[in-house]
Every structure is written in C-alpha cells, then in structure tokens.
N, C-alpha and C positions, 0 to 999 in steps of 0.2 A: 695746529697740526699735531697729530698723534705721533709718538716716538716710533722710530723704526729700528730694527735690529738685523744683524747679519745671521746666517745660519749657525755661526759659532757662538751666538748669544751676545756679542758686543753691540752696544748702541752705535748707530750710524746716522749721518745726516740724510735728509731728503735728496740732497744733491750729490751724494757720494757715488763715485764710479767703482770704488774698490774698498774693501774693509782694511783699515789700517792695522788690524790685529792679525788676521789669518791670511790676508792677501786675496781672498775670493773676489771675483768680479761681482758687482751689484747692479741691479736695474729695477727701477720702479715699474710695477705692473698696474696700469690704470684700470684694468678689469677687476682685480681683487683689492686694489688700493693698498697693496703691501709691497715690501721690498723683496725682490727675488734675489737669490744668491746662488752661485755655482754649488752643486752638490759637493764637489771637491775643487780646490784651486786648480785652474787649468782646463776644466771641463767646458767652459764657454757658456754663453747665454744667447738667446735669440734677440739680440739688442738692435736698437735703431741704427740705421745706416749712418746717421750723423754722429754716432758715438766717437768716431775718429776724426770728425770734422772740427772746425775751430770752436763750435759751440759745446762740444763734449757732452752731447745729450746722453742722459742716463736712464732713458725709458726703454721698456720692452716694446717690440713690434709684434705684428701678427705672425701667424704660422709661416707665411711666405716671405718673411723678411721685409726689407725695405725700410721706409720711414715709419716712425711711431705716430700715434694719434696727434700728439702735440706738433710735431714737425710737419705733418700733412696739412695743418691749418695755416701755414705760412705761405702766402702767395708771392710776396716780394721781400727779398732780403737786401741788406745794404750792399753797395758795390764793393766787392771784396778785393779789388785791385788797390784800394786805398787801405794801407796797413792798419790804421786805427779802427777801421770798420770790423775787423775780425773780433776785437774785444767788444765793440758795441753790439755786434750780432750775438755774441755769447751772453751778454747781460740781458739783452732783450728776450732771448729765448728762455733764459733762466726765470725771468719774471713771468713770462707767459705760462711756463709749466706750473708755477705756483698758483696762478689764476685758475688754470684748468683743474688743478687738484681741488681747489675750493669748490668749483662748480660741480665736479664729479662727486665730491663728498656729499653734496646736497641732493644728488640724484638728478641734476639738471642736464639737459641734452647738450652734448658737445659733438656737433656733426660738421666735419670739414666741408661738406657740400653747402652749408649755410653760414657757418661762422669762419671768417677768414681774417688774416692779419697781413698788413702791408707795412714794411719798415723801409723808409727811404729818407734821403737827405734833400735839402734844397740849396740854393746858391749862396745862402748866408754862411754855410759851413763847408760847401764843396762847389767851387766854381766850375767843375767839369760836368755837373748835372744840369738838366733842362729846367726843372721846377724852380720857380722864383720863391715860392713859399709853400712849405708842406705843413699843414695844420694837423695836429693830433685830433682825431675825431672818429665818428662812426657814421656810416651810411649803408643801409640795406644789408646789414650783416658783415660788412667789411670794416674792420677796425684799423685805422692808420695811426702809426706812431712815428713821429719824427725821430730818426735814428740818433740824432745829436742829443736827444734826451738821455741817452745812455752815458753821456759824459758828465761827470760830477760838476765840473766847472761851468759848463753850459747850463746845466739844470739849476745850479745855484744862482746864476745870473738871471735866469728866467724867473726863479722864485722871488728874488728881490724885486725885479721889475714888475711882477704881477702882485706884489705885496701879499704873498701867501705864507702861512705859518710853516708849511713844509711842502715838499714836492718830490715824489718818488716815482720810479718806473712802475712798481707794482700798483701804486695808487692810480696811475694813468690807465693801466690795464683793467683794474677793477671798475673804475668810473666809466670807461667806454663800453665795457661789457654790460653795464647797467642800461645803457641806451638800447642795446640789442635785446636784452631779456625783458624789457618792458612789454613788448608785444608777444613774447614767448610765455611768460608766466601769468599774464592777465588776459582773461576773456573779456567780452564786451561789458559785462556787469562789473568786473574787476577794474576795468579802465574807467568806468563811470565813477566808481568809488574812489579811485586814485585821484581823479580830477577834483573831487570834493575836498580832498586833503592837500594835494600838491598844487592844484590849479590845472588849467587846460594846456597840455603840452602842444596842442595843434595851433595855438594862436600866437601871432606876433613875435616869432623867434628872432628874426634878424633885427627888428626894431629894438627888442628888449636887450639883445646882446650889445648893440651899438650904444644904447643908453648906459648899460653897465660899464662898458669900457670908457665912456666919456664922463659919466657922473659918479661912478663908483657904486658900491652896494647900497641897499636900503639902510637907512639910519638905524632901524631896530632889528637888523638881521640876526643879532645874537639871541634874541628872544624867540625867533621862529625858525631858524635854519642852522644846520650843522656847520656851515661855512659861509663866508661872504659870497663865494661864487654860486652857491646854491640859491641865493636870492635873485640871481640874474633872470631866471626863467623856470617855469615848472619842470621842463624837461631836464634841466641841469640840477634842480632840486632832487628829482627822482634819482638821477645818476649818482649824485654825491651821496645820497642816503644809501643807495645800493652799495657803493664802494665802502662806506663806513660799516654797513651791515657785515660785509665780508671781513673787513678789518677786525671788527669786534668778535665775530664768531671764531675766526682763526686764532686770535690772541687768547680768548677764553679757553678754547680747546687746548692750545699749547700749554698754557699755564696750569690747567686742571690736570692734564695727563702727565705733566712733569712734577706734580705735587706742589706747585707754587700758588695755587688758589683752589677754592672749592669748585666743584662742577656746578655751573649755573643752571637755573631753571627759568622757565618763561616768566615766573612771577618776580624773580630777583636778579635777572641778568643785568639790569641797569646798575643796581647797587654793587653787584659783584665786579662789574667792569670798571665803574668809577673808582672803587677802592683799589683795584689792581693798577689802573692808570695813574693814580696819585702816587702809588709806591714806585712804579716804573719812572715817573717823572722825577721823583725825589732822588732815585738812584742816578739818573742822568745828570741832575743838577749837582749831585755830590761829586761827579766826575768832571764838572765844568762843561757839560754838553747840553744841547738843546733838549727840550721836553720830547719824550718818545711819542706822546699823544697830546698835542697842544689844542685840544678842542673841548667844548663844554656841551654836554648832552642835557638840554632843557626839556621841559615837558612836551612841547610841540615836536621837538626832534625825536624824542623817545616814542611818541605815537606814530611817527612816520616809520621809524625802524621796526616797530611792532607790525605795522601794516605790510612792510616788505617781507618780514619773516612769515606772516600768515599767508601771504600770496605764494611764497615758495612752497610752504607746507601743503597748501591746497593743490598746487600744480603737481607736486610729487606724491600726492595721496597720503600725506602724513599730517592730518589736520590737528593733532594734539602733540606734535613733536616738540620737545624742548629745543632751546636755541642751539645746543651743541649736538643735536641728533644728526647722524649722517652715517655714511658707510664706514 
C-alpha cells in the first residue's frame, strides 16, 4: 500500500479518521485512491454513514451520502445485541476495506450487485443463533466469513487445529475473493490454461476435500504448492495462489514506497520478495515472534503466481504491467 498524507503534509494511516497533527477529518476516496482531508478543520467531509457506527468506517461516500462502496457490499453483519460483536464487526470491515483497496488498485471490478459479504456466527460461539455451523467460503459472489474469526483466541485455536502456519482475517478475505475472481478475470481460453497449470476446478471437489481433511495434504505439497491447503483441490490452489499474489503485491508496494525495498519488476519480483520476507522474518525472530511470511515460493508456485498476475493484467488491459502497477 502506498503512503497517505493529510492536507497538512503529515503522514497518516489508511485507517485514520483524523489527522493527529492538525485535527482535520480524513476519509479514503476509492475513486481517486487517495486520502481526502477537510480543507480546514471543522469543514466536514461527505463521509460514509457508518463513520459514527461501531466500525468507524473512514471511506468517502457518493454525492448523495449514505453508505460507502465497502459498506454497501455487506449483506449480513454480526448480531450487534451481543457486545463482543461490535468489535468483531469493526475488525471484519477493516479487513474487507483492505481487500477492496487491493482489488481497486489493480483495476478489478468491485460491484455490490455481484460481490457481497456475509458475517455471521454459529452455535459454537453463540447459542442464540440458528446456524449450527457457519463455514467461511464463497458461493456465487457471496463471501461468508464466520464472525468468530475476528477473535484472536478463536482464530488461533482454529489455526492450531488446522495445522496452519498462520491464519488471518485479511488472508480469509483474499482467499475467498480468489474464488470469485476466477470467473471474472479468466475467459474460456484463460480457464483452459489455468486448468493446465492448477488442475480442473470442476472435478471432485467434495471428495477431494474429504480426503484432505481425513488424510492430510499431499506428501510432496511443498514442491508444488504455496500451502498444504492448496494441495487439497485445484479450486483451493487457485484461491490460495490469488491470496498470496495479493499478499506479495501489497507487501512489495508498501516496502518500496516507504523506502524499505527496491521497486519490483516482473523479472525480479520473486527475488525481491524473498529477500524482503527473509529480512522481515529475521526481524520477527529477533523479537521472539513468529515469522511474518512462513511460506516458501518454489518454481511451480512462482509460475502460478505469474499466471495470476498475467490474467489480472490481461483483464485490466495492462498486458505489460509490472507487479506493482496499479492506481
């Protein structure tokens, strides 16, 4: 993510509602991909109606007011009569806004008529709801996230149970978006090419997932996939690769625009990112924390990442765009 600044010139975060230096209200403008600021403190902004809600949304809305682009994509929110769901909703929407920023930066369509989000609990964490089990997943443009995933303790328990190296809200959003954008960015020829590389996403999904959860990942998954879960089925391989594509592009852009790494090119993005990831991991280890990026990008995985990037560039009419190209 590129750096943002207030009208006074001070650097601000993507999530800021107000400048800590001059006091101006701030709001992200998804049309210009910039941070809007009041001309003078107290002038006001055409901000999202959810700015004063629990989620403290900091996006601009349209000329008629109301909800911003991001908030209009939310079909179902957690039951707010449960106090802890206020914080869950805030975290879920904050992660969604980062996903949508990624997508808009690449010029991908974000249309609330087609891409929707559902955040709800099941009876494992809320006995007052009807659903016995809410699975995080995607179906026909609707991305469902179990609201309990916004709890660090619950998410860590699930990470350990699933034997995952890490598990984040943003990772869930990026992965599930990958399922949706498969049919968006790939035409018939592109889907045929994807099936040559990833396998056929139309075949044997339920059986493959049952086998994965019963027997575990393929023994050689590290040589062919970005994660163990990617080896479960071609559809999950694509979605995991898509998620890591967004991870890598966002991290490289943030590092480059803050002077922490050189700007990557198509030819060298892998070397640039691996070098950056090693440095980040060593910093985390120096602090006694887990690796920031606990994955290995082998040759087969790099080819899949390149395929995703090429597909995005073709769809957005930027056939020669470098990895960091965007709005």
